[in-house]
C-alpha positions, 0 to 999 in steps of 0.5 A, a space after each residue: 095060889 092062883 096067878 093074879 089077873 091082868 085087871 087085878 095087876 093093872 088096878 094095883 099099879 094105877 092105885 100105886 101111882 095115884 091115877 085113875 083107871 080108864 077104859 082105854 087103858 084097860 083095853 090097851 093093856 089087854 091088847 099088849 098082853 095078847 101081842 106079847 102071848 102071840 108073838 105078834 106086833 101092835 100099833 096102839 094109839 092112846 090119847 094123852 091122859 090115857 095112861 099108856 105107860 102103865 098100859 104096856 108096863 103092867 102086862 110086860 112085867 106080868 109076862 116075865 120076860 126081858 123087855 126093852 122100853 125105848 122112848 124119844 124124850 128124856 122126860 118120859 125116860 125119867 118118868 119111867 125110871 123115877 116114877 112109874 117103874 118103881 111104884 109099879 114094881 112095888 105095887 106088883 110084888 105082892 101079886 107076882 111074888 117076885 120083884 122085877 129089876 129095871 135099869 136105864 141104858 144109854 150110849 156111851 157118850 151120855 156117861 162121864 168118862 173117868 179116864 178123860 176126867 183124870 188123865 185129860 183128853 187128847 189135844 189136836 194141836 200138840 203131842 200127848 194129852 192136856 189137863 182141860 181143867 187147867 186149860 180153861 180159864 177158871 172164870 169162863 163159863 167153860 171153866 165153871 162147867 168143868 169144876 162143877 163136873 169134877 165135884 159131881 164126879 165125886 158124888 154121882 152114882 151113875 155118871 149119867 149126864 141127865 142126872 146132872 142138874 142144872 146141865 152143862 154145855 156140850 163143849 164142856 161135856 165133850 171134854 169128859 166123855 168118849 164115843 164108843 169108837 174112842 173108848 179104850 175099853 174096859 180091859 185096857 182102861 185103868 178105870 175100867 172097873 169103875 166105869 159108869 158106862 159099863 156099870 150101866 151095861 151090867 145092870 141092864 144085863 140083870 134087869 127085866 125091863 131095860 129103858 132106853 132111847 130111840 137112838 140107841 135102839 137104832 144103833 143096836 139095829 143098824 150096826 149089829 153091835 148088840 149094845 142092848 141085851 137080848 130081849 123078847 119084847 120091845 116096846 117103842 113109846 113115842 113111836 111116831 118119832 122112830 122113823 126120824 130118830 132111826 134116820 138120823 142115826 143112819 145119816 153120815 156127815 162130812 165137813 171140812 172141819 171134821 176132816 182137818 181135825 182127823 188130819 191133825 190128830 193123825 199126823 202125830 201118829 203116822 209116817 210123813 207120807 201117810 200124813 201128807 197123802 191125808 193132808 193133800 186130800 183134805 185140801 182138795 175136799 175143802 176147795 171143792 166144798 167152797 164151790 159147791 151149790 146146795 142141794 141134792 146130788 143125784 150124781 156126785 159131780 166128777 171132781 167131787 167124786 175124785 176128791 171123795 175117793 182121794 179122801 177115802 184112800 188116804 184115810 184107809 192108808 192112815 188107818 192101817 198106819 195107826 193100826 200099826 202103832 197099836 203094840 207100841 202104845 200104852 196108857 195115855 198114848 192109847 187114848 190119843 191113838 183111839 181118838 185119832 182112829 175114830 176121827 179117820 174111820 169116821 171120814 173113811 166111812 162116810 167118804 166110802 159110802 158116798 163114792 159107792 153111790 147106792 141107789 138107796 142112798 140120798 146125798 146132798 150139800 148144805 151150807 149154814 151161816 153158822 156151821 159152814 158147808 157139809 156133805 150129807 148121806 141118808 137112807 132113801 128109806 128105813 122101812 126095810 131096815 126096821 122090818 128086818 131088824 126090829 119085827 123079825 125076832 121079837 113081839 114089838 109094841 109101838 105106842 103113841 098119841 099120834 099113830 092113826 093118820 088120815 083114819 087108819 094105821 097103814 101110813 105109820 106102818 108103811 114107814 116102818 116096813 110093815 104091809 097094810 093091816 091084814 096082809 098075810 104072806 111069807 116074811 109079812 110081819 103080822 100086826 094089828 092097829 088099835 085106837 083106845 081113844 082118849 078120856 077127854 071129851 074133845 068135841 066139848 073141850 076144844 074148837 078146831 078153827 080154820 081161818 079160811 078168809 086168809 089168803 093162801 100162804 105163799 112160800 116166804 111171802 108176806 103174811 100181814 093178814 095172818 099177823 093181823 088175825 093172830 094179833 086179834 086171836 091173842 087179844 080175845 084169848 087174853 094171851 094164853 097162846 102157844 104159837 107153833 110156826 113152820 119155820 124159825 124165821 116165821 116165829 121170829 118175824 111174828 114175835 117181833 111184829 106182835 111185841 110192838 103191836 100188843 106189848 101188854 102180852 109178853 111174847 117168849 121166843 124159842 132160843 132166847 132161853 132154855 126150853 125148860 125156862 120158857 116153859 116155866 115162865 109160860 106156865 107162870 103168867 097166863 097173859 104170856 105167849 110162847 112162840 117156837 117152831 117144830 122142835 117146840 111142838 112136842 116139848 110143851 105140856 102145860 095143862 090149865 088156863 095158861 095154854 088156851 089157844 094153840 096156833 099153827 101159821 100154816 100146814 107144815 109140809 116139808 120144804 120143797 127143797 128138802 133133799 131127803 123128803 123130795 127124794 122120798 116123795 119121787 121114789 113113791 111116784 116112780 113106783 106109781 104111788 102118790 108121793 105127795 100123800 105118802 110123804 108130804 101129807 103124812 109128815 104134815 099130819 103127824 106134826 099137826 096132830 102133835 101140835 094140836 095135842 098141846 091144847 087138851 092136857 087135862 079134863 078141865 082144859 078148854 080152848 081153840 086150835 087155830 090153823 092160819 091156812 086156808 088149805 086145811 078147809 079148801 084143798 082136797 087133802 084137808 080132809 085127810 089132815 083133819 081126820 088126823 087131828 083130835 075130834 074138835 068141834 069145827 068151825 071157819 067162823 072167825 067171830 064165833 071163835 073170837 067170842 068163844 075165846 073171850 068167854 073162855 078167858 073170862 072164866 079162867 080169869 075168875 078162877 084165877 082171881 078166886 084161887 089168888 084170894 083163897 091163897 091169900 086167905 090161907 097165908 093170912 090164917 097161917 
């Protein structure tokens, strides 16, 4: 019996999920198959509606080797595990004559810990453990969440937090979960045989496809902890997010609260001298953190340096002292010891990293009204790390709707440690960039409007003309607006102002409800507008008439005082490159491409992306940014845009009215 061809397999999978086969999807699948066969790497841009998940899953399943698929968002993980993979495996089983297994794997803290649930958790203020269920008032939100968690623990098969609906607060979850450092280990834990995290790892070892997240992929690469099972193929979906997620995992933080918590936990376990040494070091660190000024520390001030060295040395002494208690501690005491050790080790590692002063690290001080002062350290770049850890021993496919910035893949490739496409040489991973296009006709479905007449935006300046423009656009569109703002403050000011100007159009604001509720309410009422900031840009998928105007208040360049971005920009300039284009413009292009991608989510969608920043039309870098966006029809004519929005709104209202009449008639007949 001959082996089935890739087109046969793809057709079977697409039919199984109720989709439509698209030329771009076929091209992508063929390219993924080729990359896996060659052991090479592929960067593939597949626009919304292409069906990119099947474009990589089908050739990966057909190849028969273990594949790790890493995604950035929970929504895509769920889609893969609950929808795409089950249907695809069922469809391919008769053709492949085997049934590939698949599994989800996340970091340990994402799973309910049975030891914490049944034995309680270490308490900072007193000896031993306490029962969090008794400590929380039963009528409080925390108490209610904990009761729900205890009930859920009896029925869940996975212990995965994301399978708990509705969810619970981070505070509640932290009381029944542990980090990898706090875990007792399956062999020492009384609940090791039933451990949800261990069961997930065992399922992953047996699976042909392992679905995980960018963070766990980063931990596996950075810490060399072999969290993921060995694999021959790595597919990174939503790959435009990978660099920021890896940077986040590689970032260390030190706060007075964190240090004081470590002191309290360690004091129960070590001799008085070691505890006093850590307490004294913590007090010195806290005093200096109250005096520091926000910003990058190109050189750590001498007094802060001494305080960090004292903290590092005291933490090292305590770690040794806690280690000496290991043979004496069993059961519940071991949980107390593990939590204390995890806290002190975290303090030690960050303090040592900052005092070592690597030229490849960026150190800065932050102060937040809510969270207080913190000292942070992050890698100048993660490109070398990604090149060495991700691309060395496996075939890697990077997929996203936005990887091609300014007309090519080299910008994103460079951020991941790849030389320009086509470069050859020793230790240069070969790769190919491929844009398979989109099933949408962007030139006919959307307009890119730049408000060229507005004043150039100034940082934190009054933008009354922008608010006037936004008001008129929303009125022309009849609501139906997703407002994407470059800062939370700008989103809040705009929401406050427009709620008083145009009360007939409800304005929803990020942060006032959960994201899920906001999107649900936005989609339900076409006259509603939704305003938010950067984290909202990728979370909205509302096809249809509820979103026909996407507004960006200004080009989302990094803030000039962003310590990490400014350090990266300076490093490029010191090396003779164009730091602004390599860092700031690339950052803005990626966010704008993601933002503009919210408009057209289905073949029937129509609308306008309005950028209320004249620089997109007037600055030299404007052409680079425009080349990163979907190929909409472009104009700076404000009157033309208002007429177009009004016409789109009228068509939408007629369609909605017709739908309501049809629904009423159906109800009457029923």
